[in-house]
C-alpha positions, 0 to 999 in steps of 0.5 A: 791047557785051562779048559772048561773041564778042568776050570774049578773055584769062583766064576770072574764073570758071570751071566749076572754081568749084564755086558757078559750076558749081551756077549754071550747072547750075541756070539752064539746062536744056539745059546740065544735060541735056547734062551728065547725058546724057554721064554716064549715056550716055543720048540727049536724047531719053531725057530727059523731065524734069530737076529741080536738087532744091537750087537755090541762092537767090542773095541778098545773104547767104551762109550756111553750108549754101550752101557744100555745093554739090553738085547733087542732079537728079531725072532723069524723076521716077524717079532721083535723081543727086548731082553733085560736083566736087571740086577738092582732094584728099581721101584720104577722098573714097571714103568720103565719096562712098559716105556720099553715095550711101548717103543718096541711095538711101534715099529710100522716102517713107512708104507706098512699098514697097522696088520703089520705090526710087529708081535713085541715082547718086553722081558725082564729077567730080575734079581729082585722081586717087582710085587713082594705082595705077588711073588712069581718065578715066571710072569706073563702080563698081557692088556686085558679087559677088567671086566670080560678078562679077554685080551685086548691084543696078543702081539703085546707082553711084558714078562718077568722072570724072578730070578730070586723065586726059583722055588715057586717054578710051576711044572710048566716052568720046570718044562721048558727047563725055565728053572735051570736057566735061573740057576745058570744065571745065579751060578757062582762058580764052574763046579755049578756050571758044570753041573747044569751043563749036563742038562742038555747040548744047549746049557753045555754049549752055554756053559762052554760060551761062558768059560771062553769069553772069560778067557777073552782079554777084551770081553774081561776088559768090558766087564770089568768096566760094566762092574766099575761103572755100577760100582761108582753109580752105587757109591754116589747113591750111597754118598747121596744118601749119607748127605741126606742122613747128615742133613736129617740129623742137622735138621732134627738137632735143630728141631730139638733145640727149637724144642727145648727152647720153647720149653724153656720159655713155656716155664719162664712164662709159667714162672711169671704167671705165678709171680703175677698171681701172687702179687695180684693176690697180695 
């Protein structure tokens, strides 16, 4: 029987597959709690309850809405967290994530007062650097007064974990083992995963869950479908870019032709002017 202990080589579907990420987190509360605690700097005892509000309903058919794979979590029945894994670079991610956070913060139910607004966090786990001029491993962004530097509202935050900046992890990041979580996401082989599993029970549980889900045919079908959707999207983008490049090439060629014709006309105009000058002189 194949187990994590004797697994070797490349992992078919890692946590970088956002479908696998969602399924692992919704299927194991210990793992989800461990990640949330690391991201929000909480102790395990601070978490009384954690619930995924948008679990995937694994079946034979995948609907379009199932490709929205952000994980919406209710923590201790009073805090809403949206965790998004984004692998492909998006220049508009800062606007998009802020839009998500605003929708998350708009959580009052009928009859509730503004004091009842639940704290909201949007946490992006990114495989690209959002602001290359200001690289940071784990950034916390809040609404702040620009002159006095006080926080306008502490219930509203947007955090970013940059998987490509592990080397910039601070002492605090390392204390909460965020650097190990980042390495877990980036691990591509079972050997790497098993090394990380030795850290503590949460990492062992995470690695075991990843292994179990890689053996599940339905989960593999979902993960493969997700990769295929991304492959198609990349291909469409590439075709579009090629078409633009081809059109740019045609336009450039036409501009060169026009320039050559203009130069020829200018030369002929110069010759005519020279002839006219000779005639006038004679």
